[in-house]
N, C-alpha and C positions, 0 to 999 in steps of 0.2 A: 504494500500500500504506500501511497505517497508519491512524490515525484520520481521520475527516472533518474537514478544517480549514476553519474559517469565519472570514473576516475581518470585523472591525468597523473601518471606515475613517472617520476624522474626528477633530475636536477632542473631547477628553474634557470636555465641558461639559454642564450640566443639560438644555438643550433637545434635545440629541442622544440623551438617555436611555440611555447605555451600561450603566447598572446593570441595565436590563432583560435585557441579554444574559447577564450573570452569574447573575441570578436564574433565567432560563430554563434555563441549564445545570444549576443545582441541581435543577430540576424534572425534568430528562431522566432517564428510567430507564436509558438506555444511555449515560450520560455518559462512560464510558471509551472509547466509540467516536468521541467528538467532542472537538475542541479549538478554543478561540477564540483568535484573535490580534488584539490591538488595535494598529492602525497609526494612531498619533496620540498627542498629549500634551495636557495641560491640567490645570486645577485639580482635577478629580475623580480623577486618577490614583492618588493615595495611598489614597483611600477605596476605589476599585475594587480595588486590590491587596489590601487587607484583606478585602474581601467575597469575593474570588476565592481566598482561602487554601485550599489543599487541592484545588482544582479544576484541570483541564487548561486553564489560561489563561496566555497569554504577552502581555507588554507590550513591543512592539517600538519604541515611541516614534515621534516624528515622522520620516517618510521623505519627502523632497522628491519622489521618483519613485514614490510609492505606487501610482499607477495602473498603472505598468509592472510592478508586483509582483502585480497581481490574478490573472494567469494561474496563479500558483503555488497558488491557493486553490481549494477545492471549491465555495465559495459566498461570497456577501457578505450580511451582515445589516445592514439599515437600520431604525433604530428612532426616527428623529427625530419631534419634535412636528409638528403640521400646518403650522407656519410655514415648513417646508422648501419653498421656492418652486418649485424646478424638479427637483432630484434629479440633479445632475451626476454624483455618485458612482454612481448607478444607470446612467446612460448610459455611464460608463467601464467598468462591469462588463459591460454588454451588448456593447460594442465588443470586449471581451476574451473574450467567449464564456463568461462565468462566471454560473451561476445566482444568482438573488437571492431572498432572503426579506425581505419588507418589510411595514411597516404600510400600510394602504390610505389614506394621507394624500394630499392633492391632488398634490403634486409628484411623488413616486415613482409614484403611480397613473397620472398623465398620461404620464410617460416610459415606464414599463414596459408599459402597456396591460394585457393579460391574461397576459403572459409572465413571471410571477413566482409565488412562493408567498406569498400574503398572509395576515397574522395580525393578530388583535386585540392591543392593547398590554398583555396580561397574561402573566406568566411561563409559566403552563401552556399558553396558546395558542401562544406562541412556541416552547415545547418541542415541542408537537405539530407545528408547522411544520418544525422541525429534523428530527423523526422522519420526516415526509413527504419531506423532502429526501433523507434517507438511503435511504429506500425507492426514491425516484425515481433516485438515483444508481445503485442496484443494478440497476434494470430498464431503464436507458437513457433514461427520460423526462426526467431533468434535463438531459442533453446535448441532447435534442431541443428542450426549452424554451429552453435557452441559445442554440441556433442560431436559433430563431424570434426571440428577443430581439435577436440580433446583426443579423438581416435587418431587423427593425423599426428599429433604430438607424440602419442604413444608409439605409433608405428614407425615414425621417422627419427625422432629425437630422444627416445628413452635410452637408458643404459643398455637394456636388452637389445634394442635396435642397433646401437653403436657396436656392441659386442658381436652381433651377427655379421655386420659389415666388415669389421676387423678380421673375424674368423674367415670370412669368404676371401678377403684380400690376401691375408697371410698364408692360409692353408690351402686354398683352392686356386687362387690367382697365381701364386708363385710356383705351384706344381706344373703348371702349363708351360713354364719357361725352360 
């Protein structure tokens, strides 16, 4: 019950682009039905707090166990620049069964595959992705997408999956040489 609660997890630094989350919330027509929670701290916090004035935005600060808090959220929003090499936070959300809205940058795209709502890096496009998430939460598609993402994380990125790939590489791949 209550508003759709979306986490923005990570340091509040320029290349993570947290200001896009605040700008997208301003663009959202149904902004009363959504709240953002920033889990992280950094040099942009003061500026973001000013930008978010009057909006349903909370700043929770740095949480050493943030990945364990992910299940409390309806979704995770990832807005990093393309230099995001892998997308560990996306993987953590997938493992927690939390839907993800992300930019189609290489790291998150590789980790998430097709199991996310992807958006271009403009506030209006991100707002549209948030609206799509709300629609998907209402009709159950967000839960189905999150379950597919959880299975993807397990099949591709778990310790068991890595061990199987290493076994194949070292014991089967090398025998053929």
